[in-house]
VOBA-1610 file (N, C-alpha, C; in pm, whole numbers, padded with zeros to 5 digits, always signed):
BEGIN
Met-04537+04984+00407Met-04539+04910+00534Met-04435+04799+00528Gly-04350+04791+00627Gly-04243+04691+00624Gly-04293+04552+00651Leu-04212+04454+00609Leu-04245+04314+00631Leu-04221+04277+00777Pro-04299+04181+00828Pro-04276+04133+00966Pro-04135+04075+00977Met-04079+04083+01095Met-03943+04036+01119Met-03922+03890+01080Pro-04013+03795+01111Pro-03991+03655+01070Pro-03979+03639+00920Leu-04062+03717+00844Leu-04055+03707+00698Leu-03924+03762+00645Ile-03875+03867+00707Ile-03746+03924+00666Ile-03635+03822+00685Arg-03637+03751+00798Arg-03534+03651+00825Arg-03541+03536+00724Val-03663+03493+00691Val-03679+03386+00594Val-03626+03429+00458Ser-03656+03554+00418Ser-03609+03604+00289Ser-03456+03609+00284Leu-03395+03655+00393Leu-03249+03662+00398Leu-03186+03524+00389Ile-03242+03428+00460Ile-03188+03292+00459Ile-03204+03230+00321Ala-03320+03251+00258Ala-03342+03197+00124Ala-03244+03256+00024Gly-03221+03388+00035Gly-03125+03451-00057Gly-02985+03399-00038Leu-02946+03377+00087Leu-02812+03324+00115Leu-02794+03184+00060Leu-02897+03099+00075Leu-02889+02963+00023Leu-02879+02962-00129Met-02954+03051-00195Met-02948+03058-00341Met-02811+03104-00387Ser-02750+03197-00313Ser-02617+03246-00349Ser-02513+03137-00337Val-02519+03059-00226Val-02425+02949-00205Val-02441+02843-00311Ala-02569+02811-00345Ala-02594+02710-00447Ala-02539+02753-00581Gly-02551+02884-00612Gly-02497+02933-00739Gly-02347+02921-00745Cys-02278+02950-00632Cys-02132+02936-00629Cys-02089+02792-00647Gln-02160+02699-00583Gln-02123+02558-00593Gln-02147+02505-00733Ala-02251+02555-00801Ala-02280+02507-00936Ala-02171+02546-01033Gly-02101+02659-01004Gly-01999+02705-01096Gly-01861+02651-01065Ser-01846+02567-00962Ser-01715+02515-00924Ser-01723+02365-00909Pro-01610+02291-00932Pro-01610+02146-00921Pro-01634+02101-00778Val-01693+01986-00763Val-01720+01932-00630Val-01592+01873-00573Ala-01554+01914-00453Ala-01434+01861-00387Ala-01474+01741-00305Ser-01394+01636-00312Ser-01424+01515-00236Ser-01311+01486-00140Leu-01346+01429-00026Leu-01247+01397+00076Leu-01171+01271+00039Pro-01049+01257+00089Pro-00974+01133+00065Pro-01054+01011+00111Gly-01059+00910+00026Gly-01132+00789+00059Gly-01277+00794+00017Ser-01322+00910-00031Ser-01461+00922-00074Ser-01482+00848-00205Ser-01605+00797-00227Ser-01636+00727-00351Ser-01637+00822-00469Leu-01638+00955-00442Leu-01635+01052-00551Leu-01497+01063-00612Met-01395+01016-00542Met-01259+01025-00593Met-01238+00922-00702Pro-01194+00963-00822Pro-01168+00865-00927Pro-01043+00785-00895Pro-01037+00658-00933Pro-00917+00577-00905Pro-00796+00634-00978Leu-00686+00650-00903Leu-00564+00704-00961Leu-00496+00598-01046Gln-00461+00633-01169Gln-00400+00539-01262Gln-00263+00590-01305Ile-00165+00500-01307Ile-00032+00534-01357Ile-00040+00540-01509Pro+00012+00648-01573Pro+00006+00660-01719Pro+00069+00541-01790Arg+00017+00511-01909Arg+00064+00397-01985Arg+00204+00416-02042Asp+00253+00540-02047Asp+00386+00562-02102Asp+00497+00531-02001Val+00460+00491-01879Val+00559+00443-01783Val+00602+00303-01824Gln+00729+00288-01864Gln+00776+00162-01921Gln+00896+00103-01850Arg+00982+00189-01792Arg+01101+00139-01722Arg+01105+00202-01583Ile+01095+00117-01482Ile+01084+00167-01346Ile+01196+00109-01259Ala+01256+00195-01177Ala+01360+00153-01083Ala+01303+00157-00942Val+01326+00051-00866Val+01274+00040-00730Val+01385+00079-00631Leu+01356+00176-00545Leu+01455+00224-00449Leu+01394+00225-00309Tyr+01477+00195-00211Tyr+01436+00201-00071Tyr+01561+00213+00015Pro+01549+00269+00136Pro+01667+00288+00220Pro+01714+00157+00282Lys+01840+00157+00321Lys+01892+00044+00398Lys+01833+00047+00538Ser+01818-00070+00596Ser+01763-00077+00733Ser+01843-00177+00815Ala+01869-00138+00939Ala+01940-00228+01030Ala+01845-00331+01090Ser+01714-00309+01074Ser+01616-00404+01127Ser+01597-00519+01028Pro+01620-00643+01070Pro+01600-00756+00979Pro+01457-00765+00926Asp+01359-00734+01012Asp+01219-00742+00970Asp+01188-00640+00861Ile+01235-00517+00880Ile+01208-00413+00780Ile+01288-00438+00653Ala+01413-00484+00668Ala+01493-00517+00549Ala+01425-00626+00468Asp+01372-00726+00536Asp+01299-00833+00467Asp+01173-00778+00401Ala+01107-00684+00468Ala+00986-00624+00411Ala+01018-00549+00282Tyr+01131-00477+00281Tyr+01171-00407+00158Tyr+01196-00506+00045Asn+01262-00616+00074Asn+01287-00717-00029Asn+01156-00774-00083Arg+01060-00793+00006Arg+00931-00847-00038Arg+00856-00745-00122Leu+00864-00617-00084Leu+00800-00513-00165Leu+00862-00506-00304Glu+00995-00517-00308Glu+01061-00515-00439Glu+01018-00634-00523Gly+01011-00752-00461Gly+00967-00869-00535Gly+00824-00856-00583Ala+00739-00796-00499Ala+00598-00778-00536Ala+00582-00681-00651Thr+00682-00593-00671Thr+00674-00498-00782Thr+00666-00570-00916Phe+00726-00688-00924Phe+00722-00763-01050Phe+00581-00811-01084Arg+00492-00814-00984Arg+00354-00853-01011Arg+00283-00748-01097Leu+00337-00627-01099Leu+00276-00522-01180Leu+00278-00559-01328Lys+00368-00650-01367Lys+00375-00692-01506Lys+00251-00771-01548Val+00174-00817-01450Val+00047-00884-01483Val-00046-00784-01551His-00046-00660-01502His-00130-00555-01559His-00059-00483-01675Arg+00074-00475-01668Arg+00153-00407-01771Arg+00263-00502-01820Pro+00232-00593-01912Pro+00332-00692-01957Pro+00459-00630-02012Asn+00450-00510-02066Asn+00566-00444-02126Asn+00648-00364-02025Leu+00604-00362-01900Leu+00676-00286-01798Leu+00809-00354-01767Lys+00915-00275-01765Lys+01049-00324-01735Lys+01091-00278-01596Ile+01130-00373-01513Ile+01184-00342-01380Ile+01335-00339-01392Val+01395-00223-01371Val+01539-00207-01391Val+01615-00294-01292Asp+01711-00367-01343Asp+01792-00457-01259Asp+01875-00377-01160Arg+01867-00417-01033Arg+01942-00347-00928Arg+02085-00398-00915Phe+02128-00487-01004Phe+02261-00548-00992Phe+02370-00441-00993His+02351-00337-01075His+02454-00233-01087His+02433-00118-00989Leu+02332-00127-00905Leu+02303-00017-00813Leu+02417+00013-00717Pro+02483-00086-00654Pro+02596-00053-00565Pro+02706+00026-00636Val+02733-00009-00761Val+02835+00063-00837Val+02792+00207-00861Val+02663+00225-00896Val+02610+00359-00920Val+02618+00442-00793Leu+02582+00384-00679Leu+02586+00456-00553Leu+02728+00498-00517Glu+02824+00410-00545Glu+02964+00439-00512Glu+03020+00547-00604Glu+02994+00534-00734Glu+03051+00628-00830Glu+02992+00768-00814His+02864+00776-00779His+02798+00907-00770His+02777+00951-00626Arg+02828+00872-00531Arg+02824+00908-00390Arg+02681+00932-00341Phe+02591+00851-00389Phe+02454+00855-00339Phe+02444+00772-00213Gln+02346+00805-00131Gln+02320+00729-00009Gln+02176+00682-00008Leu+02156+00559+00036Leu+02020+00506+00053Leu+01997+00471+00199Ala+02048+00554+00288Ala+02026+00534+00431Ala+01925+00638+00478Gly+01836+00597+00567Gly+01731+00688+00613Gly+01630+00710+00503Ala+01583+00834+00489Ala+01485+00867+00386Ala+01556+00883+00252Val+01496+00830+00147Val+01549+00847+00013Val+01491+00977-00043Ala+01575+01079-00058Ala+01527+01207-00108Ala+01482+01193-00253Asp+01377+01267-00289Asp+01323+01257-00424Asp+01427+01292-00529Asp+01504+01399-00504Asp+01600+01442-00605Asp+01711+01338-00624Ser+01755+01275-00515Ser+01856+01169-00527Ser+01799+01049-00602Ala+01675+01013-00572Ala+01612+00900-00641Ala+01599+00927-00790Ile+01566+01050-00826Ile+01551+01086-00967Ile+01685+01074-01038Arg+01790+01120-00973Arg+01923+01112-01036Arg+01968+00966-01049Ile+01940+00885-00949Ile+01974+00743-00958Ile+01896+00678-01071Gly+01767+00709-01080Gly+01685+00654-01187Gly+01735+00694-01324Arg+01781+00817-01338Arg+01834+00863-01467Arg+01960+00785-01504Val+02048+00763-01406Val+02171+00688-01432Val+02139+00543-01469Leu+02036+00486-01407Leu+01998+00348-01435Leu+01917+00333-01564Gly+01885+00446-01627Gly+01810+00439-01753Gly+01662+00416-01734Ala+01607+00455-01620Ala+01464+00437-01593Ala+01389+00565-01627Asp+01262+00550-01665Asp+01180+00670-01688Asp+01104+00711-01563Thr+01094+00617-01465Thr+01029+00647-01338Thr+01102+00574-01225Val+01084+00624-01105Val+01138+00556-00987Val+01022+00529-00891Leu+01026+00412-00830Leu+00930+00374-00727Leu+01004+00369-00594Ile+00968+00457-00504Ile+01036+00469-00375Ile+00949+00409-00266Tyr+01005+00318-00188Tyr+00936+00261-00072Tyr+01002+00315+00055Arg+00919+00333+00157Arg+00972+00370+00288Arg+00881+00311+00395Ile+00942+00246+00495Ile+00867+00186+00606Ile+00913+00251+00736Asp+00818+00300+00814Asp+00847+00359+00945Asp+00764+00286+01049Gly+00822+00264+01165Gly+00751+00196+01272Gly+00802+00241+01408Pro+00750+00182+01515Pro+00792+00220+01649Pro+00942+00195+01670Ser+01006+00290+01734Ser+01146+00275+01768Ser+01160+00207+01904Asn+01283+00172+01940Asn+01307+00113+02073Asn+01265+00209+02184Arg+01288+00338+02160Arg+01248+00438+02259Arg+01096+00442+02274Asp+01025+00434+02159Asp+00879+00432+02164Asp+00829+00315+02249Arg+00889+00201+02227Arg+00845+00081+02299Arg+00880+00089+02448Met+00996+00147+02476Met+01040+00155+02615Met+00943+00238+02700Trp+00888+00344+02638Trp+00801+00433+02713Trp+00653+00396+02701Ala+00621+00298+02618Ala+00481+00261+02598Ala+00433+00169+02709Arg+00317+00198+02763Arg+00257+00112+02865Arg+00147+00025+02806Ser+00107+00053+02685Ser+00010-00031+02614Ser+00030-00012+02465His-00036-00095+02384His-00021-00084+02239His-00072+00050+02188Arg-00162+00114+02261Arg-00217+00243+02217Arg-00114+00354+02221Asp-00007+00336+02298Asp+00097+00438+02308Asp+00198+00429+02194Leu+00192+00323+02115Leu+00290+00304+02008Leu+00244+00369+01878Pro+00335+00434+01806Pro+00300+00484+01673Pro+00279+00366+01578Pro+00200+00383+01474Pro+00173+00272+01383Pro+00289+00247+01287Val+00281+00135+01218Val+00371+00108+01106Val+00316+00179+00983Thr+00399+00258+00918Thr+00356+00334+00801Thr+00439+00291+00680Val+00371+00251+00573Val+00437+00211+00449Val+00402+00315+00342Thr+00504+00384+00294Thr+00485+00488+00193Thr+00542+00441+00060Ser+00468+00465-00046Ser+00515+00434-00181Ser+00491+00555-00270Lys+00590+00586-00353Lys+00582+00704-00438Lys+00641+00673-00576Val+00568+00708-00681Val+00616+00690-00818Val+00641+00828-00876Ile+00766+00851-00923Ile+00806+00983-00973Ile+00867+00970-01112Arg+00829+01060-01202Arg+00892+01066-01334Arg+01035+01117-01320Val+01125+01056-01394Val+01265+01095-01387Val+01288+01230-01455Glu+01229+01252-01572Glu+01258+01372-01649Glu+01193+01497-01591Ser+01069+01487-01548Ser+00994+01605-01504Ser+00982+01617-01352Ala+01020+01512-01278Ala+01007+01508-01132Ala+00860+01512-01089Glu+00769+01480-01181Glu+00627+01477-01149Glu+00594+01355-01063Val+00523+01377-00955Val+00479+01268-00869Val+00351+01208-00929Leu+00362+01086-00978Leu+00248+01020-01042Leu+00161+00945-00942Tyr+00221+00906-00832Tyr+00148+00826-00733Tyr+00213+00845-00597His+00131+00861-00495His+00182+00874-00358His+00084+00805-00265Gly+00121+00687-00219Gly+00034+00610-00133Gly+00092+00597+00007Val+00006+00607+00107Val+00047+00593+00247Val-00049+00494+00314Val+00006+00384+00364Val-00073+00282+00433Val-00032+00281+00579Val-00130+00288+00669Val-00105+00291+00813Val-00160+00163+00876Ala-00074+00091+00947Ala-00114-00033+01014Ala-00083-00021+01163Arg-00187-00025+01245Arg-00169-00013+01389Arg-00113-00142+01449Ile-00040-00125+01560Ile+00005-00241+01638Ile-00115-00293+01715Asp-00155-00417+01689Asp-00274-00472+01754Asp-00249-00500+01901Asp-00358-00508+01976Asp-00352-00537+02118Asp-00313-00683+02142Ser-00254-00709+02258Ser-00216-00844+02296Ser-00239-00861+02445Pro-00298-00973+02488Pro-00321-00993+02631Pro-00193-00993+02713Ser-00082-01029+02652Ser+00043-01038+02727Ser+00129-00912+02712Trp+00068-00804+02659Trp+00148-00683+02636Trp+00194-00623+02769Gly+00319-00576+02768Gly+00374-00504+02882Gly+00494-00425+02832Trp+00541-00333+02910Trp+00649-00249+02861Trp+00786-00304+02895Ser+00793-00412+02973Ser+00922-00468+03009Ser+00983-00544+02891Phe+01113-00567+02896Phe+01182-00633+02787Phe+01157-00783+02785Thr+01091-00837+02885Thr+01067-00981+02888Thr+00966-01026+02784Asp+00887-00934+02731Asp+00786-00971+02632Asp+00830-00932+02492Ser+00962-00927+02470Ser+01014-00882+02341Ser+00967-00970+02226Met+00949-01100+02252Met+00904-01189+02145Met+00762-01153+02101Asp+00675-01120+02196Asp+00540-01078+02162Asp+00542-00949+02082Tyr+00628-00857+02124Tyr+00638-00730+02051Tyr+00684-00753+01908Gln+00784-00838+01889Gln+00833-00867+01755Gln+00724-00928+01669Arg+00646-01017+01728Arg+00538-01080+01653Arg+00434-00977+01611Leu+00394-00890+01705Leu+00294-00788+01675Leu+00346-00691+01569Ser+00475-00658+01579Ser+00535-00567+01481Ser+00535-00630+01342Arg+00573-00759+01335Arg+00574-00828+01205Arg+00434-00835+01145Glu+00335-00859+01231Glu+00198-00867+01180Glu+00154-00732+01123Ala+00191-00623+01189Ala+00155-00491+01138Ala+00226-00463+01006Ile+00355-00498+00999Ile+00430-00480+00875Ile+00367-00561+00762Glu+00326-00683+00794Glu+00264-00770+00694Glu+00136-00707+00639Arg+00053-00654+00728Arg-00070-00589+00683Arg-00039-00468+00596Gly+00063-00392+00637Gly+00102-00275+00559Gly+00150-00312+00420Ile+00230-00418+00410Ile+00282-00463+00280Ile+00168-00507+00190Met+00079-00589+00243Met-00030-00642+00162Met-00119-00531+00107Gln-00150-00433+00192Gln-00235-00322+00148Gln-00162-00236+00046Thr-00032-00212+00066Thr+00046-00132-00027Thr+00052-00198-00164Val+00080-00328-00166Val+00086-00400-00294Val-00048-00398-00364Ser-00156-00414-00287Ser-00290-00414-00347Ser-00323-00279-00409Glu-00297-00170-00337Glu-00330-00037-00388Glu-00243-00002-00508Leu-00115-00036-00502Leu-00026-00007-00614Leu-00067-00086-00738Gly-00110-00211-00717Gly-00156-00292-00829Gly-00276-00231-00898Arg-00369-00175-00820Arg-00486-00111-00879Arg-00447+00012-00960Ala-00342+00083-00914Ala-00297+00202-00987Ala-00235+00167-01122Phe-00185+00042-01136Phe-00124+00001-01262Phe-00219-00079-01350Glu-00344-00095-01310Glu-00439-00171-01392Glu-00468-00098-01523
//
């Protein structure tokens, strides 16, 4: 005599759950980015000589932000006293002799070659992206603007292994005087600087934790 239909359904569901549980027990648990299950990423201790690279920028605010990020890199020596930051004094000569470019995005392969010439074992690449003039021209509110994004990447020179890749996103905050006309350019510059500032602070904080 067959089992009643409700009991058959219960048996099938129970068997399916047991099968899924068995598969999960035999495989590692995957965690989402930002989850507390993710272990803190640490830069290996054998990283000793690091070269800081970033693209040239026509924007005074972003150019200043790159200089501040480079200066903040020296704070990593608090966690790694033996860490050497390669002097950028000879970088213009290296770029000229090897015809490298640091305009726009710094390609990983170019950064690795520059790092090798400078005698570094790793390169730290910074990149800052934010709203363009076109973005602002067409924006009717702060919600229409893309955020400021600060990217940092640490790459081994010899193996091209990416040891660290951090992306910090800072939104342009709302302002009561926001408008799309050019008359509020001072407000826009202030809001942009504030977003860049938040991005820099978060980037430096996360990178510092990676070097602890």
